[in-house]
N, C-alpha and C positions, 0 to 999 in steps of 0.2 A: 245385673238384671236377669241374665240367663239362668243363674243359679237360683234366684228367687222364683222365677217362673217354673223351673223344674220342680222345686219344692212344692209349690202350690198345686201343680198338676198331680204329683205323687200323693199328696195329702188327700186330695179329692178322690183319687182312685182308691186309696186305702179306705176312706169313709164309705165309698159305694160298695166295696167288697165286704166290709165288716157289718154293714147295715146300721151303723151308728148315725145319730142325727148329724146331718151336714150343716152344722151351724157353729160358727166361732163366737167368741164373746162379743166381738164388735157387731156382728150381725144380730146377736141376741139383744144388745143394747138398743139397736135401731127399732126393735119391736115395742119399746116402752113409749108411752105417751110423752110428748115433748116436755110437758110441765112436770112430769115425774122424773124424767131422765136428768134434768138439771139438778134434782135433789138427791142424786145417787149417794148412798152412804157406804155400802158394802156389797161384795159379791162372794158367793160361796158355791163350791161344787165338790162332789165327792166321787172317789173311785173312777177317775178318768183312765181310759185304756186306749189311747192316751187322752182323748177328749171325753168329758162326762156326758151322761145321758141327759142331765138336767142342770140348768144354771138357776141358782137362787139369788135373786137380786133384791136388796133391801134399799128403800128410799125413805126420806123424811116426808111425812104426810101430816100437815098441820090439822087436818080434819079428823085424824085418828086419835083416840084417847091416849095411846102410848106413843104417838108421834111416828108410828112405824107402818109401812106397807111393804109387803113382800110380793114380788112377781116371780112365778116359777115358769121357766121357759124350757120346752122340750121340742126338738125339731125346729120348726119355723113358726111356732105359735106360742102364745101365752096360755098355759094350761091351768093357772091358778093365780088369784089376786086376793090377798088376805092381810089382816092386821096382826097376825101372829107369826112368829118365826122360831124355829129351833135354834137359830144362831144368835139372835138378838132379842132382848126383852123390850127394847124401846129405842127411840132415836130422838135427837134434839137437833135444832137448826145448826148448831156449831159442829155437828158430826158430818155435815154435807161435804162430799168430795166433788161431785158433779161429773157427769159422763165425759165432758170435754177434756178432763185431765187424765182420763184412762185412754191412752193412745195406742198402747201395744196390744196386738191381737194375740189370741191363744196359740196360734201356730208359731209365732215368734218366741213365745215363752217356752214352747216345747223344744225348739232348737237349742235354746240356752241350756235347758235341763239335760237334753241328750248329750251335750258336750261334757257336762260334769259327770254324768252317770258312766259314760264310756271311758273317760280319763281315769276314773277310779275303779274300774272293773267291778262294778256293783250289779246286782240283780234287782230289777224294778218291775213290778207288775201293775201297780196302781199309783195314781197321782191325785192328791187333793189340792184344790185351788182355793185361795183366799185373797181377795183384794180388800185392803183397808188402809186407813191412815192413822198413824200413831199420834197421840196428843202432843208429843215433843217434836214431831217432824211433819210439816204441812204437805210433803210430797207423798202421794199414794204409792203403795207398793203391792206387788203380788208375792205371796208366800206359797211356794210350790213344795209340798211335802210328799216325799217318795217312799213307797212301801214295797217290801218283797212279798213272795208268795205265801209267807206265814203271817202276813199282815203286820210285820215288824217295820217300824219306821227306820229307814237306813240313811236318810239325809234330807236336807231342806235347803232350797235356794230362794233367797229373797231378791226380787228384781224390781227396779224402779218402773212404775207403771207408765211413765211418760217417755222414757228414752231407752229402756231395756238394759240399763247398766246394772250389774250385779252388786247388791248392797252387802250381802253376806252369803256364806255357803257352809252351813253347819253339817258335819258328817262327811263332807267331800274334802279330803285332805289335799288332793292333787287338783290344782287349777289347770284347766285346759290350756295347752300351749306352754306350760311352765315345766315340762319334763326336763331332766338334767341334760344340759347341752354338752357336746363333746368339743374340747378345745383343739384348735389347730394353730398354725403359725403363719404370720404375715411375711412378706419378703424380707423385712428388716429383722426378723427373728422374734418379734413380739407376739405373744399368744393372742388369739382372737377367738370369739365364740360365734358359732352359727345359730341363727334363730331356732328355737325349739319347735318341733312339730307336734301338734296335739296327739295324745295317745288315742288310738282307735281300738275298741274292744267290743265284743258281742255283748248284748244285754239280754239275758235269758228271760223268758216269760213262760207261763203255762200255755200249753197248746190248746187251741179251741177246736182242733180238728176231730172228726169222728174217730172212734176206736178202730185200729187197723184190723183187717181181716185176719182170721186164724192162720198162724204160720207165717204171717208177713213180718218183715223186720220193722221194729219201731222207728218212727220218723222223728228227727230232731225237732226240739221245740224252737219256734221262731221268736226272735227277740222282739220286744215291744216296739222299739224304734225301727227295727228292720222292717216290720210290717208297715209302718208309717211311710218309710222311704222306699218301699217296694224292693227291698233287698239290696239297695244301693246306698252308699254313704255319700254325704256331701263332699264335693271336691275340696282338697286341702291345699293351702298355699304352698308353693315350692320354695324351700329355704333359699335365701340369697347366698351366693357363693362369695367367699372373701376375695378381694382384689389383690 
């Protein structure tokens, strides 16, 4: 509970410092009319750093010619409501996911992504968000696509939108906590293995600071997730010692 509280406080502090909209996806969904929220079909967001400036939320609308209505949310308000979307051409009743099935908030999604990025020593500057449901799987998922400073996609994590379980991790060869373990021996001489500790690594990002004064030494770039966590990394579990 203390770790979760610390994360929430640090995230809010980072948002205030960066000037980004202090709205998570769960808060954004609460802005939708109730009769529209239950018809949720898809959610899109682009270039999150780590949170996006806008959430694009598509719902099924029986009164629309193409069955689609898109709400655009920025900050704490709906800034657009329209029947056209750059992400979908239309929607049908069978496409409905419903907001109640999307239980994981965006800060929890970011914690999962951070673990994979750091464990693989990758550089990430932007994240694209997509919540959808595949025709062959009724469970909605979040697809978190990660890009470097040259806009090259370096990896993608697919996360269950109901329980935050990782479904797949394309481009991330190392799974957090699955680093090679060092064998030791038990009192009876049999080898044993200590639990692996997740690899921790800096995640470089472009610096948003003003250019340094003439003659001043260049300042190091701050990692994307370092900014979010205020320069501190979440506490790691202490490996259990063999008996």
